[in-house]
C-alpha positions in Angstrom: 20.4 13.4 15.7 18.7 16.6 14.6 15.1 17.1 15.5 12.5 16.6 12.7 11.6 19.9 11.0 8.0 18.6 10.8 5.6 20.0 13.4 2.1 18.5 14.0 -0.8 20.9 14.5 -2.6 18.1 16.4 -2.0 16.7 19.9 -1.6 13.0 19.6 -2.3 12.5 23.3 -5.6 14.4 23.5 -8.9 12.6 23.6 -11.5 13.5 21.0 -11.4 14.1 17.2 -8.8 16.3 15.7 -8.1 17.3 12.1 -4.9 19.1 11.3 -1.6 18.9 9.5 2.0 17.7 9.6 3.7 21.0 8.8 7.0 20.8 6.9 8.7 24.1 6.1 9.5 24.3 2.4 10.9 27.5 0.8 10.2 27.7 -2.9 9.8 30.3 -5.7 6.1 30.9 -5.1 6.3 30.9 -1.3 9.5 31.9 0.3 8.3 30.9 3.8 5.9 28.2 2.6 5.3 24.7 3.9 4.1 21.3 2.8 0.9 20.7 4.8 0.2 17.0 5.1 -3.4 16.4 6.4 -3.7 14.2 9.5 -6.6 13.1 11.7 -6.4 11.7 15.2 -9.3 10.0 16.9 -8.7 8.9 20.5 -10.6 7.8 23.6 -8.9 6.6 26.7 -6.1 4.0 26.9 -5.7 1.3 24.3 -3.7 0.4 21.3 -2.7 2.8 18.5 -3.3 2.1 14.9 -1.6 4.1 12.1 -3.5 4.1 8.8 -1.7 5.5 5.7 -2.5 6.0 2.1 -0.9 8.0 -0.7 2.6 6.5 -0.1 2.7 6.7 -3.8 0.7 9.6 -5.3 -1.0 7.9 -8.1 -2.7 5.2 -5.9 -6.2 6.2 -4.8 -8.0 3.5 -2.8 -6.1 4.5 0.4 -6.7 8.2 0.0 -10.5 7.7 -0.7 -11.1 5.1 2.1 -9.1 7.0 4.7 -10.5 10.4 3.8 -14.0 8.9 4.3 -13.0 7.2 7.6 -11.5 10.5 8.9 -14.9 12.2 8.3 -16.9 9.4 9.9 -15.0 8.0 12.9 -15.9 9.4 16.3 -14.1 9.2 19.6 -17.0 7.3 21.2 -16.5 4.6 18.5 -12.9 3.7 19.5 -11.0 2.2 22.4 -7.5 3.6 22.0 -6.2 5.8 19.2 -6.4 6.0 15.4 -3.9 8.2 13.4 -5.1 8.6 9.9 -2.8 10.0 7.1 -4.6 9.6 3.8 -1.7 11.2 1.7 1.7 10.3 3.0 3.7 11.8 0.1 1.5 14.8 -0.2 3.4 16.5 -3.0 3.2 13.3 -5.1 -0.5 12.9 -4.3 -1.2 16.5 -5.4 0.7 15.9 -8.7 -0.9 12.5 -9.3 2.5 10.9 -9.7 4.3 8.0 -8.0 7.2 10.1 -6.9 7.4 13.7 -5.6 7.6 16.5 -8.1 9.8 18.4 -5.7 12.7 16.1 -5.5 11.7 12.9 -7.5 11.6 11.1 -4.2 9.9 7.7 -3.9 8.8 7.8 -0.3 8.5 4.0 -0.2 12.3 3.7 -1.0 13.4 6.6 1.3 13.3 5.1 4.8 14.7 5.7 7.4 15.0 9.2 5.9 16.9 12.2 7.1 15.8 15.3 9.1 18.2 17.4 7.0 17.6 15.7 3.7 15.2 16.3 0.8 11.5 16.9 1.4 10.8 13.2 0.8 13.6 12.1 3.2 12.2 14.5 5.8 8.8 13.0 5.6 10.2 9.5 5.9 12.3 10.6 8.9 9.2 11.9 10.7 7.3 8.7 10.1 10.3 6.6 11.2 11.2 8.5 14.4 8.0 10.2 15.5 5.0 8.2 14.3 6.1 4.6 14.3 7.0 4.7 18.0 3.4 5.7 18.8 1.9 2.8 16.8 1.2 -0.8 17.6 -0.5 -1.7 14.3 0.2 -0.1 10.9 -1.9 -0.5 7.7 -0.5 1.0 4.5 -2.9 0.9 1.6 -1.4 0.6 -1.9 -2.6 -0.1 -5.5 -0.8 -0.4 -8.8 -0.8 3.3 -9.7 -0.6 4.2 -13.4 1.7 1.4 -14.5 0.4 -1.8 -12.8 -2.8 -3.5 -12.1 -3.5 -6.1 -9.4 -6.1 -8.6 -8.2 -7.1 -7.0 -4.9 -5.0 -8.4 -2.1 -3.7 -7.7 1.4 -0.1 -8.7 2.0 2.5 -9.5 4.6 6.1 -10.5 4.3 8.0 -13.5 5.6 9.8 -12.4 8.8 12.5 -13.8 10.9 10.3 -13.3 14.0 7.7 -16.0 13.4 5.5 -14.8 16.2 5.4 -11.3 14.7 4.7 -12.8 11.3 1.8 -14.8 12.8 0.3 -11.5 14.2 0.7 -9.8 10.8 -1.0 -12.8 9.1 -3.9 -12.6 11.5 -4.3 -8.9 10.8 -4.1 -9.6 7.0 -6.9 -12.1 7.3 -8.9 -9.6 9.3 -8.6 -7.1 6.5 -10.5 -9.6 4.5 -9.5 -8.8 0.9 -10.5 -11.2 -1.8 -6.9 -12.4 -1.9 -4.3 -12.6 0.9 -0.6 -12.7 -0.1 2.7 -13.7 1.4 4.6 -11.2 -0.7 8.1 -11.4 -2.1 9.5 -7.9 -2.8 12.0 -7.4 -5.6 13.5 -4.4 -3.7 12.8 -4.0 0.0 15.6 -1.5 0.8 14.2 1.8 2.1 10.6 0.6 2.2 8.1 1.8 4.8 7.2 -1.9 5.2 10.7 -2.7 6.2 10.9 0.2 8.7 7.6 -0.9 10.4 8.5 -4.6 10.5 12.0 -3.9 11.9 10.3 -1.8 14.6 8.4 -5.0 15.7 4.9 -3.7 14.7 2.0 -5.6 13.2 2.1 -4.5 9.6 -0.2 -5.1 6.6 0.0 -3.7 3.2 -2.3 -4.0 0.2 -2.5 -3.9 -3.6 -6.1 -3.1 -4.4 -6.2 -2.4 -8.2 -4.3 -0.1 -10.4 -4.3 1.9 -13.6 -4.1 5.2 -11.8 -7.7 5.2 -10.7 -10.0 3.5 -8.1 -13.3 1.7 -8.7 -16.4 1.4 -6.6 -15.4 -2.3 -6.0 -11.8 -1.5 -5.0 -12.8 1.3 -2.6 -15.4 -1.0 -1.0 -12.7 -3.5 -0.3 -10.6 -0.8 1.3 -13.6 0.5 3.4 -14.4 -3.0 4.7 -10.7 -3.9 5.2 -9.8 -0.9 7.3 -12.7 -1.6 9.7 -11.7 -5.2 9.9 -8.2 -4.2 10.7 -9.4 -1.8 13.4 -11.5 -4.6 14.9 -8.6 -7.0 14.9 -6.5 -4.3 16.8 -9.2 -4.0 19.4 -10.0 -0.4 18.5 -13.5 -1.0 17.2 -16.2 -3.4 18.2 -18.8 -4.7 15.7 -20.1 -1.3 14.6 -22.7 -2.2 12.1 -20.5 -0.9 9.3 -19.5 -2.9 6.2 -17.0 -5.5 7.2 -18.8 -7.7 9.6 -20.5 -9.9 7.1 -19.2 -13.3 6.2 -16.3 -13.1 3.7 -13.7 -15.4 2.4 -10.2 -14.9 1.0 -7.8 -16.9 -1.2 -4.4 -17.4 0.3 -1.5 -16.8 -2.1 2.3 -17.1 -1.9 5.2 -15.7 -3.9 8.1 -18.0 -2.9 10.8 -16.8 -5.3 11.8 -14.7 -8.3 10.2 -17.0 -10.8 6.9 -15.4 -9.9 8.0 -12.3 -11.8 8.1 -12.0 -15.6 10.4 -9.0 -16.7 10.5 -7.7 -20.2 13.7 -7.8 -22.2 12.1 -6.0 -25.1 10.3 -2.7 -25.7 7.3 -2.5 -27.8 3.5 -3.0 -28.1 2.1 -5.3 -25.3 -0.5 -7.9 -25.9 -1.6 -9.5 -22.6 -2.7 -13.1 -23.2 -3.9 -13.8 -19.7 -6.1 -11.6 -17.5 -5.9 -11.0 -13.8 -7.1 -13.9 -11.7 -6.7 -16.4 -14.5 -5.1 -19.8 -13.7 -1.9 -20.6 -15.7 0.5 -23.5 -15.9 4.2 -23.3 -16.4 4.9 -22.6 -20.1 1.6 -20.9 -20.9 2.0 -17.7 -22.9 1.4 -14.7 -20.6 2.1 -11.9 -23.1 3.4 -11.0 -26.6 5.5 -8.0 -27.5 5.5 -6.5 -31.0 8.2 -4.4 -32.6 6.7 -0.9 -33.2 9.5 0.3 -35.5 8.5 -1.9 -38.5 6.1 -4.7 -39.5 7.2 -8.3 -40.2 9.4 -8.6 -37.2 8.8 -11.9 -35.3 6.7 -11.4 -32.2 8.3 -12.2 -28.8 6.4 -14.4 -26.4 6.7 -14.4 -22.6 5.7 -17.5 -20.8 4.8 -18.4 -17.2 7.7 -19.9 -15.3 5.4 -21.6 -12.7 1.9 -22.8 -12.1 -0.5 -20.3 -10.3 -2.7 -17.4 -11.0 -2.0 -14.0 -12.6 -2.0 -11.5 -9.8 -0.4 -8.5 -11.4 0.1 -7.1 -14.9 1.7 -4.2 -16.7 -1.1 -1.7 -17.3 -0.1 0.6 -20.2 -0.2 -0.7 -23.8 3.5 0.0 -24.4 6.2 -1.7 -22.5 9.9 -0.9 -22.0 12.9 -3.1 -21.3 13.0 -3.8 -17.5 9.3 -3.4 -17.0 7.4 -6.1 -15.1 5.0 -7.7 -17.5 3.1 -10.1 -15.1 3.3 -11.7 -11.7 2.1 -15.3 -11.0 1.5 -16.4 -7.5 0.8 -19.9 -6.0 -2.6 -20.6 -4.6 -2.2 -22.0 -1.1 -5.8 -22.3 -0.1 -9.1 -21.1 -1.5 -12.3 -19.8 0.3 -10.8 -19.3 3.7 -13.4 -17.6 6.0 -12.1 -14.3 7.3 -15.2 -12.6 8.8 -18.7 -13.3 10.0 
């Protein structure tokens, strides 16, 4: 296997606080010997576990980049026992463009694992994470939101794994994150995901969906801020540090057991959402209506819930296309579970 073309400008083994880059050579019209410079911070003190914190896996999701940029500026070596690797903008070209995928190669980083050292820019980034960063990590937190096209109730998530001991560790870390909702998540397409790569490597992994619409809010960033510190405390990196995250909090446990949780559009047109995020629905309730935009007088199409639960995700733009996810309904497993304090 070829060596990765990415070279870090930080020393992952050195104690202290470092701020640098993952340097990926990229020759282009405006810079023949240019490079993609992905910001990275490393905070280390002594021996201990390693936590890898990532945001910007998709470039139009902002809670992770904001919370991790803030943490990188605040965290000091004397705060930690072990090592924290912070990468606020995984797919840096996509982040700079404010798009889900890379403007360089249209690559969706979260569908590009394990990547290739001799592939596209996105595949090279995936390969570096797969072969160089994941072996360093014991715990991984990847912060997502809905981007421009989806909106979510704020939840931390894990997946059902064959290794139940590993799944239990992931669930404990998810609860430590302390989001208002905690989800056992069913992915429609898990091939090539960073999640899958981390889980197959046997690591403790938690992901999130903390909002959407291509923007962050004060509330969603606060959830990310508290959650990151709760995750670091669970990993044994931080003690109670007086920062937000140590107060008593509760979460609602959710589950997505099968494909009936997803409602997919078979029509294109004008979207009327009939249920808001967090609302309770029963099987058969109208979730949304779609109107024909080419003429008036055409019968409206209704989309109904296929199970009881709460609305945890919705299509964000006002227009919808065939194949778009309109809404997601999850089962409530347990409410008001204490996760901190």
